[in-house]
Every structure is written in C-alpha cells, then in structure tokens.
C-alpha positions as YAML, in Angstrom:
chain: A
units: angstrom
residues:
- id: 1
  name: MET
  ca: [208.98, 163.58, 123.52]
- id: 2
  name: LYS
  ca: [211.50, 160.89, 122.03]
- id: 3
  name: THR
  ca: [213.37, 161.58, 119.18]
- id: 4
  name: LYS
  ca: [213.31, 159.30, 115.93]
- id: 5
  name: ARG
  ca: [215.84, 158.29, 113.86]
- id: 6
  name: ILE
  ca: [215.26, 159.23, 109.91]
- id: 7
  name: GLU
  ca: [214.85, 155.34, 109.04]
- id: 8
  name: ASP
  ca: [212.45, 155.00, 111.68]
- id: 9
  name: LEU
  ca: [209.73, 157.70, 110.20]
- id: 10
  name: SER
  ca: [206.85, 156.40, 108.04]
- id: 11
  name: ARG
  ca: [206.53, 158.03, 104.92]
- id: 12
  name: GLY
  ca: [203.93, 160.52, 105.87]
- id: 13
  name: GLU
  ca: [206.54, 161.46, 108.94]
- id: 14
  name: PHE
  ca: [209.50, 161.54, 106.48]
- id: 15
  name: ILE
  ca: [207.53, 164.29, 104.18]
- id: 16
  name: LYS
  ca: [206.41, 166.39, 107.41]
- id: 17
  name: ALA
  ca: [209.86, 166.28, 108.52]
- id: 18
  name: ASP
  ca: [211.25, 167.43, 104.85]
- id: 19
  name: LEU
  ca: [208.50, 170.36, 104.97]
- id: 20
  name: TYR
  ca: [209.41, 171.57, 108.63]
- id: 21
  name: SER
  ca: [212.79, 171.62, 108.04]
- id: 22
  name: ARG
  ca: [212.99, 173.69, 104.67]
- id: 23
  name: SER
  ca: [214.34, 177.34, 105.11]
- id: 24
  name: ASN
  ca: [211.45, 178.92, 103.37]
- id: 25
  name: ALA
  ca: [209.26, 177.31, 105.98]
- id: 26
  name: MET
  ca: [211.50, 178.15, 108.91]
- id: 27
  name: ASN
  ca: [211.84, 181.93, 107.70]
- id: 28
  name: GLY
  ca: [207.95, 181.94, 107.35]
- id: 29
  name: LYS
  ca: [207.88, 182.50, 103.38]
- id: 30
  name: TYR
  ca: [205.40, 180.04, 102.84]
- id: 31
  name: LYS
  ca: [203.15, 181.41, 105.69]
- id: 32
  name: THR
  ca: [203.54, 185.07, 104.12]
- id: 33
  name: GLY
  ca: [202.70, 183.86, 100.74]
- id: 34
  name: GLN
  ca: [199.69, 182.13, 101.95]
- id: 35
  name: LEU
  ca: [200.76, 179.15, 100.07]
- id: 36
  name: GLY
  ca: [198.66, 176.63, 102.32]
- id: 37
  name: LEU
  ca: [202.17, 174.85, 103.27]
- id: 38
  name: GLU
  ca: [202.59, 176.00, 106.97]
- id: 39
  name: GLU
  ca: [199.75, 173.93, 108.59]
- id: 40
  name: PHE
  ca: [200.15, 170.49, 107.66]
- id: 41
  name: ALA
  ca: [200.70, 169.12, 110.97]
- id: 42
  name: LYS
  ca: [196.79, 168.74, 111.27]
- id: 43
  name: ILE
  ca: [197.18, 166.25, 108.01]
- id: 44
  name: ARG
  ca: [197.23, 162.36, 109.05]
- id: 45
  name: ASN
  ca: [200.78, 160.86, 108.42]
- id: 46
  name: SER
  ca: [198.77, 158.07, 106.51]
- id: 47
  name: ASP
  ca: [197.32, 160.58, 103.81]
- id: 48
  name: ILE
  ca: [200.46, 160.05, 101.64]
- id: 49
  name: PHE
  ca: [198.81, 161.54, 98.44]
- id: 50
  name: PHE
  ca: [198.01, 164.94, 99.86]
- id: 51
  name: LEU
  ca: [201.30, 164.94, 102.00]
- id: 52
  name: GLU
  ca: [202.96, 164.19, 98.35]
- id: 53
  name: ALA
  ca: [200.93, 167.19, 96.59]
- id: 54
  name: LEU
  ca: [202.18, 169.69, 99.60]
- id: 55
  name: GLN
  ca: [205.76, 168.24, 98.74]
- id: 56
  name: LYS
  ca: [205.35, 169.00, 95.19]
- id: 57
  name: LYS
  ca: [204.25, 172.61, 95.81]
- id: 58
  name: ALA
  ca: [206.96, 173.30, 98.16]
- id: 59
  name: ASP
  ca: [209.28, 172.21, 95.67]
- id: 60
  name: LEU
  ca: [207.85, 174.71, 93.21]
- id: 61
  name: ALA
  ca: [207.57, 177.38, 96.04]
- id: 62
  name: ASP
  ca: [211.33, 176.65, 96.73]
- id: 63
  name: LYS
  ca: [212.11, 177.10, 93.01]
- id: 64
  name: MET
  ca: [210.29, 180.33, 92.53]
- id: 65
  name: ILE
  ca: [211.65, 181.91, 95.64]
- id: 66
  name: ALA
  ca: [215.00, 181.17, 94.52]
- id: 67
  name: GLU
  ca: [214.29, 182.52, 90.86]
- id: 68
  name: THR
  ca: [212.58, 185.52, 92.46]
- id: 69
  name: GLU
  ca: [215.80, 186.34, 94.36]
- id: 70
  name: ALA
  ca: [218.05, 185.77, 92.06]
- id: 71
  name: LYS
  ca: [216.33, 188.60, 90.03]
- id: 72
  name: GLY
  ca: [217.32, 190.88, 93.01]
- id: 73
  name: LYS
  ca: [213.93, 190.84, 94.64]
- id: 74
  name: ASP
  ca: [213.53, 190.86, 98.22]
- id: 75
  name: THR
  ca: [211.26, 188.01, 99.30]
- id: 76
  name: THR
  ca: [211.60, 189.17, 103.15]
- id: 77
  name: ASP
  ca: [208.99, 191.96, 102.08]
- id: 78
  name: SER
  ca: [205.47, 190.66, 102.48]
- id: 79
  name: ASN
  ca: [204.22, 192.25, 99.39]
- id: 80
  name: ILE
  ca: [206.75, 190.72, 97.32]
- id: 81
  name: MET
  ca: [205.64, 187.31, 98.83]
- id: 82
  name: LYS
  ca: [202.28, 187.67, 98.64]
- id: 83
  name: GLU
  ca: [202.64, 188.20, 94.80]
- id: 84
  name: LEU
  ca: [204.75, 185.42, 94.66]
- id: 85
  name: GLY
  ca: [202.56, 183.28, 96.52]
- id: 86
  name: GLU
  ca: [199.50, 184.10, 94.15]
- id: 87
  name: GLU
  ca: [201.42, 183.09, 91.59]
- id: 88
  name: ILE
  ca: [202.50, 179.92, 93.01]
- id: 89
  name: ASN
  ca: [198.97, 178.97, 94.19]
- id: 90
  name: ALA
  ca: [197.40, 179.82, 90.73]
- id: 91
  name: PHE
  ca: [200.08, 177.81, 88.99]
- id: 92
  name: PHE
  ca: [200.06, 174.59, 91.28]
- id: 93
  name: GLY
  ca: [196.21, 174.71, 92.16]
- id: 94
  name: THR
  ca: [194.80, 173.34, 95.44]
- id: 95
  name: PRO
  ca: [195.94, 170.28, 96.56]
- id: 96
  name: ILE
  ca: [193.37, 167.79, 97.27]
- id: 97
  name: HIS
  ca: [192.85, 164.34, 98.95]
- id: 98
  name: ARG
  ca: [193.03, 161.29, 97.21]
- id: 99
  name: SER
  ca: [189.57, 160.29, 98.52]
- id: 100
  name: GLU
  ca: [188.17, 163.64, 96.55]
- id: 101
  name: SER
  ca: [190.22, 162.64, 93.42]
- id: 102
  name: ILE
  ca: [188.47, 159.02, 93.73]
- id: 103
  name: ILE
  ca: [184.72, 160.16, 94.35]
- id: 104
  name: SER
  ca: [185.53, 162.64, 91.13]
- id: 105
  name: ALA
  ca: [186.50, 159.62, 89.13]
- id: 106
  name: VAL
  ca: [183.65, 157.35, 90.18]
- id: 107
  name: PHE
  ca: [181.19, 160.55, 89.57]
- id: 108
  name: GLU
  ca: [182.41, 160.94, 86.02]
- id: 109
  name: SER
  ca: [182.44, 157.22, 85.51]
- id: 110
  name: LEU
  ca: [178.80, 156.93, 86.81]
- id: 111
  name: MET
  ca: [177.81, 159.64, 84.78]
- id: 112
  name: LEU
  ca: [179.52, 158.36, 81.18]
- id: 113
  name: MET
  ca: [177.53, 154.71, 82.14]
- id: 114
  name: ALA
  ca: [174.24, 156.52, 82.82]
- id: 115
  name: LEU
  ca: [174.47, 158.96, 79.57]
- id: 116
  name: TYR
  ca: [175.55, 155.80, 77.25]
- id: 117
  name: GLY
  ca: [172.83, 153.61, 79.02]
- id: 118
  name: ILE
  ca: [169.89, 156.13, 77.90]
- id: 119
  name: ALA
  ca: [171.64, 156.98, 74.47]
- id: 120
  name: ILE
  ca: [171.96, 153.60, 73.19]
- id: 121
  name: GLY
  ca: [168.80, 152.31, 75.07]
- id: 122
  name: ILE
  ca: [166.67, 154.64, 72.56]
- id: 123
  name: TRP
  ca: [167.97, 152.50, 70.10]
- id: 124
  name: GLY
  ca: [165.74, 149.69, 71.82]
- id: 125
  name: PHE
  ca: [162.81, 151.69, 71.13]
- id: 126
  name: VAL
  ca: [163.70, 152.24, 67.60]
- id: 127
  name: PHE
  ca: [164.34, 148.38, 66.75]
- id: 128
  name: LYS
  ca: [161.31, 147.44, 69.06]
- id: 129
  name: LYS
  ca: [163.68, 145.13, 71.17]
- id: 130
  name: ASN
  ca: [164.17, 144.13, 74.46]
- id: 131
  name: ILE
  ca: [165.12, 148.02, 75.72]
- id: 132
  name: LEU
  ca: [166.92, 146.72, 78.79]
- id: 133
  name: GLU
  ca: [169.47, 144.70, 76.81]
- id: 134
  name: PHE
  ca: [170.20, 147.94, 74.96]
- id: 135
  name: VAL
  ca: [170.30, 149.77, 78.08]
- id: 136
  name: ILE
  ca: [172.84, 147.37, 79.86]
- id: 137
  name: CYS
  ca: [174.92, 147.51, 76.42]
- id: 138
  name: GLY
  ca: [175.22, 151.04, 76.86]
- id: 139
  name: VAL
  ca: [176.22, 151.05, 80.64]
- id: 140
  name: ILE
  ca: [178.83, 148.69, 79.27]
- id: 141
  name: VAL
  ca: [180.38, 151.10, 76.79]
- id: 142
  name: GLY
  ca: [180.11, 153.65, 79.49]
- id: 143
  name: PHE
  ca: [182.15, 151.57, 81.49]
- id: 144
  name: ILE
  ca: [184.72, 150.70, 79.17]
- id: 145
  name: ILE
  ca: [185.08, 154.26, 78.57]
- id: 146
  name: SER
  ca: [185.33, 155.11, 82.11]
- id: 147
  name: LEU
  ca: [187.97, 152.76, 82.53]
- id: 148
  name: LEU
  ca: [190.04, 153.95, 79.61]
- id: 149
  name: PHE
  ca: [189.83, 157.70, 80.51]
- id: 150
  name: ALA
  ca: [187.92, 158.51, 83.62]
- id: 151
  name: PHE
  ca: [190.20, 156.40, 85.62]
- id: 152
  name: MET
  ca: [192.89, 158.98, 85.19]
- id: 153
  name: ILE
  ca: [191.13, 161.65, 87.32]
- id: 154
  name: ALA
  ca: [191.84, 159.43, 90.41]
- id: 155
  name: PHE
  ca: [195.43, 160.15, 90.18]
- id: 156
  name: GLU
  ca: [195.31, 163.86, 89.92]
- id: 157
  name: ARG
  ca: [196.68, 165.90, 93.16]
- id: 158
  name: THR
  ca: [194.85, 169.20, 92.54]
- id: 159
  name: LYS
  ca: [191.14, 170.52, 92.17]
- id: 160
  name: GLU
  ca: [192.03, 172.30, 89.20]
- id: 161
  name: ARG
  ca: [193.49, 169.06, 87.41]
- id: 162
  name: VAL
  ca: [190.65, 167.23, 88.11]
- id: 163
  name: ARG
  ca: [188.17, 169.53, 86.75]
- id: 164
  name: SER
  ca: [190.54, 169.80, 83.54]
- id: 165
  name: LYS
  ca: [190.43, 166.20, 83.23]
- id: 166
  name: GLN
  ca: [186.62, 166.06, 83.58]
- id: 167
  name: ALA
  ca: [186.21, 168.96, 81.38]
- id: 168
  name: TRP
  ca: [188.27, 167.09, 78.71]
- id: 169
  name: ILE
  ca: [186.53, 163.72, 78.86]
- id: 170
  name: GLY
  ca: [182.94, 165.87, 78.51]
- id: 171
  name: THR
  ca: [184.50, 167.23, 75.50]
- id: 172
  name: MET
  ca: [185.91, 163.99, 74.26]
- id: 173
  name: TRP
  ca: [182.89, 161.89, 74.82]
- id: 174
  name: GLY
  ca: [179.77, 164.16, 75.55]
- id: 175
  name: PRO
  ca: [179.22, 164.69, 71.62]
- id: 176
  name: VAL
  ca: [179.52, 160.90, 71.16]
- id: 177
  name: VAL
  ca: [176.74, 160.27, 73.39]
- id: 178
  name: ILE
  ca: [174.53, 163.06, 71.89]
- id: 179
  name: ILE
  ca: [174.97, 161.67, 68.28]
- id: 180
  name: ILE
  ca: [174.28, 158.41, 69.20]
- id: 181
  name: GLY
  ca: [170.78, 159.46, 71.26]
- id: 182
  name: GLY
  ca: [170.22, 162.02, 68.44]
- id: 183
  name: VAL
  ca: [170.36, 160.14, 65.68]
- id: 184
  name: ALA
  ca: [168.38, 157.67, 67.69]
- id: 185
  name: SER
  ca: [165.78, 159.93, 68.78]
- id: 186
  name: VAL
  ca: [165.42, 161.49, 65.38]
- id: 187
  name: VAL
  ca: [164.76, 157.71, 63.66]
- id: 188
  name: LEU
  ca: [162.43, 157.03, 66.37]
- id: 189
  name: VAL
  ca: [160.34, 159.98, 65.87]
- id: 190
  name: ILE
  ca: [160.41, 159.32, 61.98]
- id: 191
  name: ARG
  ca: [159.27, 156.10, 62.67]
- id: 192
  name: LEU
  ca: [156.60, 156.90, 64.78]
- id: 193
  name: ILE
  ca: [155.43, 159.44, 62.56]
- id: 194
  name: PHE
  ca: [155.60, 157.50, 59.05]
- id: 195
  name: PHE
  ca: [155.46, 153.83, 59.84]
...
C-alpha cells in the first residue's frame, strides 16, 4: 500500500488520520469507554459532517480523560473508563450524518407549513372567502418561520441537539398556531350559531 503525504490527504482522510493517531485511540481507551470512536474506518471519507462530529467528540474525550488522570484516577481501569465513557456520551450525544439533520429540518419545515396552512385556512371559512388563498398564505407564513428557525436543525451534529431544537421550535411556534386556529374556530362556531 502506497503511503500518502499529509498534504495529499482529503479532508475526510485527514480527520481519520487524526483520529487513528490519537494516543487514546491507540491505547484502546476510546474502545474501553465505548465512545463509538473506534469504528470510523467504515465511514466514507466524503462524510465530512459526521467525521467532524466524531473529531469534536474525540477532542472532548481527550480533555475529559486528561482531567480524570490529573485527579489521580487510573484511566487504564476499564470500570473508570466505562464510567467516563457514559459521562462523555451523555454530554456530547450521538453523532448523526448530515442527511439525518437535513431530513429533520425538512420535516420540521413541512410540519410548520401544514399547521399554519390549516390554522390560517380556517379564517377563510370565517370570512367566507377563498379558502385556498388563506391556506396558501398560511403555508407561506410557515415557510418564512421555517427559513428563520427550522433551517438551524440542518447544522446540528447530534441527535440530542436536533431533538432539542425541534422541541424549542415547537414550544415557540406551536402556541401561536394553536391561538390562530383556535380563535378562528371559535369565531367560526359563533358565526355559524348566531348568524
């Protein structure tokens, strides 16, 4: 096998070389701590987003291993490394591929567009106007909100951060759509009963 010079490596190959060459990878601490950093050889070199997430996790692991050793604990003890691995995994989260974060962002955007389309569409019934125009306006409002907020999900590198952003968007914009649709529904019912 021909050896490549460092300047000839692609970005993905460079990250893999960095991960392979770390002392905690070579001495087996990543594997003992069950950090998911030992099987990156199967990852395509072109999956830079995922490899960068693993690199950040390795940086965190190296830092936490060094801090643990500075406290006088023996990180060659498998029990200590497993405990430390659980702490690292809980703190960093589970790395994901870019496609997963993009799909989550698209799903969140479609959900916002559908909900706002329905909520504002109810106002079409209230005003006895073209309902389709109101639905389209609602979809546009949902799309604008998506551009401002949901696109951020596409840049997250862990499942936990994606879920956190989705929950934040739901908490921030869910009540607004409920109020818009709820008020429209109440007005529509009142109109149907009394007028």
